[in-house]
N, C-alpha and C positions, 0 to 999 in steps of 0.2 A: 354528555359532557365527560371529559376525561381529566383527571388530575394526575400530575406527574411529579415524582420525587426523585431527584437525581443527586448522586454523590460521587465525587472523584476522590479516591483515597490517596493522600500524600503522606509519606512517612512522618514528616515533622509537623504537618498542618492539620490533616483531616482525620486522623485515627480516632480521636475522641468523638468527632461528629458522626462517624460511621457507627460507632458503638451506640451512641444515643439514638440516632435516627433509625437504626436497623434492628432494634431490640425485638420487635414483633416477629421478625423472620429468623432470628438467630437464637441459639441456645449455647450454654457452656462457655461463657466469656465473650470476647470481642467478636469471634467468628470471622475475623479478617485473615487468619492464617499468617500472622507475622512471621518474618524470616525465622526458620528453625522450628516453628510450631506446626502441629498437625491439624488438618481441617477435614471434616467429613461432610461431603455433599450428600444430603439425604434425599432419596426418592427420585433421582434424576431419570430421565428417559434417554437412553443411548440411541445413536443414529440407526441401529438395527432394530429398534423398537423395544428392546429389553428395558425393564425397570431395574435400577441398581443404585446402591450407595457407592460413592467413589471417594476414596481416601487420598488426600494430598499430604505429602510430607517432604520437607527439605527441597521444595521447589519442583517436585516430580509427582507423577501419579504413582502412589504406593500400592493401591489395590483397587480392583473392581469387585464390589461385593464384600461381605464379611463385616466384622465388627470394628468400629473406630477405636476401641480401646481407650476411652476417655478423651478423645480428641474433641476440640471445639466442633460444633455442628452448625450447618446451614441448611434449612429445609428448602429444597428445590423441587418439591412435588409439583408436577405439571410443567416442568421446564425441560426442554431438549438441551442436552449437553453436547457441545461441538468443540472442535479445535478453534481457537480464536482466529480472528482475521489477521492478515499481514498485508499492509498497504505497500505495494511494490513501487508506486510512482506518485509522489505528491510534490507540490511546489509551495511549501509553507511560507516562504518569503513573499509570495504573491497572494496568499489566501485572504479572502474577504475584501478585495479591492474593487469589486464589481460596481458598487455604487459610486465610488470615488472617481473611477475612470471607466465609464461605459465604452464598449467597443462599437464604434459607429457602423462598421460593416458586418460585424458578427463572425468574420472569418479569421484565419490564422494570421494573415498579413496585418489586419486591423488590430488584432490583439498585440502583436509584436510592436507595432508603431506606437500605440498609446502607452505600453509598458516602458518602451525605450525613453519616452519623454518624461514619464513619472519617476523612473528609477533614481535619478540623482536627488530627488526630494525626499526619499524615504529615510527617516532617521533610524538609528539602532533601536530605539524604544518602540517605534512604530512596528518594525519587523518583529521585535520580541513579543509585543502584545498580541498581534494577529497570529503569529506562529503558535504561541502558547494556547490561544483560544482554539486553534485547529487541532493541536495535539490532544487537548482535553476532550474536545468533541469526538475525535476519533476513538480515544480510549473508552469513552462512555458508550460508544456504539459497538465496541468489541474488537478493535484493533489493539494488539499488544506488541506489534512491530510496525515501524513506518520507515520507508526510505524516501527521503526528500531531496530533491535537486535544489541547489542554491546558485543563483547567478553570481559568477565571479568575472568581473570585467573592468575595463579601464575607468569607467565612471564611478564605480563603488569599491573597486579593489576587492579585498577579502573581508570587508566589514560585515556584510550580511552573513557570510560564512561563519565568522567568529561568533555571531549571535546564536546561530543554530548549533554550533559546537558547544556553546555554553548551555543551551537548552537540552542538548543530549545528556549532559551530566545532571542538570537540574531535574529532569524527568525520568532518570534512570530507574527509579523505584517503581514506575508504573508502565514503562514502555521501552522497548529496544529501538532506538532511533539511529538510523544510518544516514549519514550526511554525504551528499554527492557534490563535488566541486564541478559545476557546470560551466565550461569554458569553451571559447572558440571565436573565430576560426583559428586553427593552429598550424596550418601548412605554410611553407615558404617563409621568406623574410618577413612578410607582413604579419605572420603568426607568432613572431618571436616574443612579443609582450604577453600574449595569451599563454604561451608555453611557460613563461616565467611565473605567471599568476597561478597556473595549474600546479607547478612545482611547489610554490609557496603554500597553496591550499592543502596539498598533501602533507607537507612538512608540519602544518598546523594541526593536522589530525583528521582531515576528511577521509571517510571510509571508502569512497568510490570515485572513480574517474568518470566524468560525464561530459558530453559535448554534442555537437550537431554536425557530424561529418558529411551528410548528404548535401548540406548547404555550403560546405567549404569549397573554395576554389579548386582544391585538389582532394577529393574525397578519399582516394586511396592513401595518399600520404597522411591525411588527417587521421585515418584509422590507425596507421602505423605509429603515429606520434602518441595517440591516446593509449594504445596497448603497451608501448614502450614505457610510458610514464607509470602505468599501473604495475608493470613487471618490476621496474626499478624500486618502487615503493611498497610492493607487496599488497596491492589493493585490488578490489573488484572493479569491473567496468560495466557501465550502463549508459548506452548512447542513444539519443533521439535519432531514430532511423526512418527515413522515407515517409515522413508525415505528410503525404500528399496522395491524391487519387490519380496522379499522372503515372500511368503504367510504364512510361519510358524511364522513370527514376527507379533504380533498383540497386542502391549501394549496399544493401544487406549482403549481397554475394561477396563484396570486398571484405566486409567485416567477418563473414564466415571463413573465407580463405585465410585472412590474416590471423584469426584466432587459431586455426589449425596449424599454421606455420609457427606461431609463437608458443604453441603447446599450452594454451590458456583455456582449454575446454572446461566447462563448469564454472568459470569465473566471469563470463561475459553475458550480458543481456542486451537485447535490442528492443527498445521501446517503440511503440506505435506500429511500425511496419505496415502502414496503411496501403501502400502501393502493391504489396504482395497480394492483397485481396483483389486487385484489379488485373492480375495476370491471367493468361489462358490456363486451363487446368493442368496441362503438362508442365508448364514452367513453375506453377505454384507447387506442384508435387515434387519437382526436382529440387527446388530451393529448400522446401521443407525437409527433405531427406538430407540435404547438405547441412542444414542447421542442426538437425538431430545428431548427425555423425560428428560434427565439429564441437558439439557441446555448447551451442549458442542458444540461450533461452530467449523466448519472445514474450513481450508484455503487451497485451492488447488493452486499450484504454477507451472502452466503448462510449462512455458518456461525453467526454470532451471531444473525441473525434467525430461522433455523430452530430455534436453541436457545431463544430467548426467546418467540417468537410462537406463539399457538394453544394454549397450555397449558390454557386454560379450556374448550376445546371438548369434550375427551374423545373424541368420534368426529367423523369428517369434518373432521379438523384442517386449517385453512388453512395454506398454506405461506408463510413469511415472505420471499417474493421479490417483486420488482417485476415489471412487465409486460415481461418480457425480449423476447418475440417481437414485440410491438407496437413497442417502441423500436427494435429492429433493423430492422424493416420500414420504419420512418419515417426511418431514417438518422441517428438521434440517436447521440451518443457514449455508449456503455455500457461502463463499466469495472467490474471486480470488486475487492473488497478483503476483508481479514480482520477488521477492526474490533477486537474485544477479544481479548486473549491471556491465557487462564487467570486470569480475574478474575470478579467476581460477575455480569458480563454474559455470560460465555462460559466454561464450565468447561474447555474444551480450546483448541486453537489452537497450531500449530507454527511460525507466522511463516514460511510456506512457500508460494511462488506455486503450486506443483503441488497443494497441498492445496486451495486455493481453485479452481483450474482443475478439479480432479476433482469438486468439489461442483457447479460450474457444468455439468459434463457430466451428473452423476447427477440433480441436482434441477432444473437449468435447461434440460436437454435440448439443450445445445449440443454440437457436435462438438469434438474436442480442439483443432483449429486455432483456432476461434472462442473457445473457453474460455481458451486460453493468450494469445490476443491481448487478451482482456479484462484480464489481469493484467500485460500488458507494453505492447504498442503503444497500446491504448486508454487504459490507465492513464497512460502518459507524456503523452498528449494532455490528460488532465484536469489533470495537474501542470504543464502548459505547458512541457514539456521536448521537445527535438527528437527526431524519430523515429529508431528504430534498425531498419533494414531489411536488415542484413548486406550493405550496399553500400559500395564505396569512398567515403570521405568522411563516412560516418555515425559518430556517437560510438561509441567502443569500450566500450559498456556491455553486457557479454556474460555468459552463463551456459553453461558446458559441463557436461553431465550424461552419465554412462555409460549410454547407451541407443542402440538402433538407430534409433528414430524417435520422433516426438512422442507417438504412442499409448502406447508403452512408457514414455516419460518421465513422462507424466501418471499412468498407471495404477500404475507401480512406484515412482516418486518416490524412487529410491535417494539416499542421502546422498552418494554418490560424485560430487563436483562440483568445479568450479573457477569462480571468480567474478572478473570483471574490471570495474574502475571506472576510467574515464578512461585506458584502455589498460594499467592495472597489474593484476597478479594480487593481489587483496586477500583472498581466502580459498580454501583448498584442503582438501577432505576426501577421504580415500582409504579405501576399505573393502575388506577381504579376508574371504572366507568359505570355510570348510572344513566339509564334511559328514563325520562319522565313523561309517561303517557298521559293523555288527557283523561 
């Protein structure tokens, strides 16, 4: 039997609860590392196997080893200290809708159909409640940055987007939330309304331009429209790209070429890119090199695409992954994400970086170090966030998990964790287990 104690630290609401509930593990005051306070993490295990105390100060890693000099202390003996997770691709406006609207076919078309019917019935409060639940679950599991796509369309306008923009501010003390205005189709005269909605969403404060160019009547023009809007408003770009196992679909090359022409390298991400994994090796290598040269990052979403893709095959089922090996050989930025959490697009999903890392090991054939880097270091690159390398001066965006090493952390994924955002303890889950033998 296992008992679990979970806390999410919110500046105005939960500080007192953390102090009261965490006294057994903390010394020297609250040990939450409130803004401006110093916090010493005692006895941590670093990824290279060293044991060290780690001092956090002013939202950064101040020192590895040495004396905390009177700082608040948190005993993390037996915990592996890692960079925190960064979720590159979520859909918080759809989270936890799986029971309400089951997907009858289990595939992408079925999910789109049932969500299209449901969308007009979703109230602002409904979106707020489910998205808040998703954010808190993700933070508890070790994500301190999340990028979420939000549907902006004729049915709901920018209402759900406004909810997520409000939550971005509301949860700023525990997570960096990037909001993507997901709009389309945008090409031609028929796309005029969608282009207006995109412009409105960006003026409201959306961080990222999002859309679905491969399904647009004119994918090449769609890509140009998305990048032009991003350039005008000074935003990043993250486009759903080639979410199909049909090898004849490869709009990624148009996105790569337009990114190079627009001089937007390092600001553009292509999510999914499933069809790239269905190409012959020569084509996959060529496109991977083009992506690396143009500065287009690729986000693979193993759980949702393994769930959705290939259902019609019956046998010799294609895997819904991009060309992971080719992209890594080419030196392209390759990040991993969770995508949908318990909705018609994905029946499962724990909002857990170790869940995605484990899938990248099992299905993507990465080792645990590369798999975890895809949901932390590489993911932060996609989100244009500074790196976290557990060096003095790096941002104190950290995740401590009770494990001896990274292999155990990824394989076991215990809930026993402590999460730090901007040098503060923002979530703590402690697990106790007892076996009762006869």
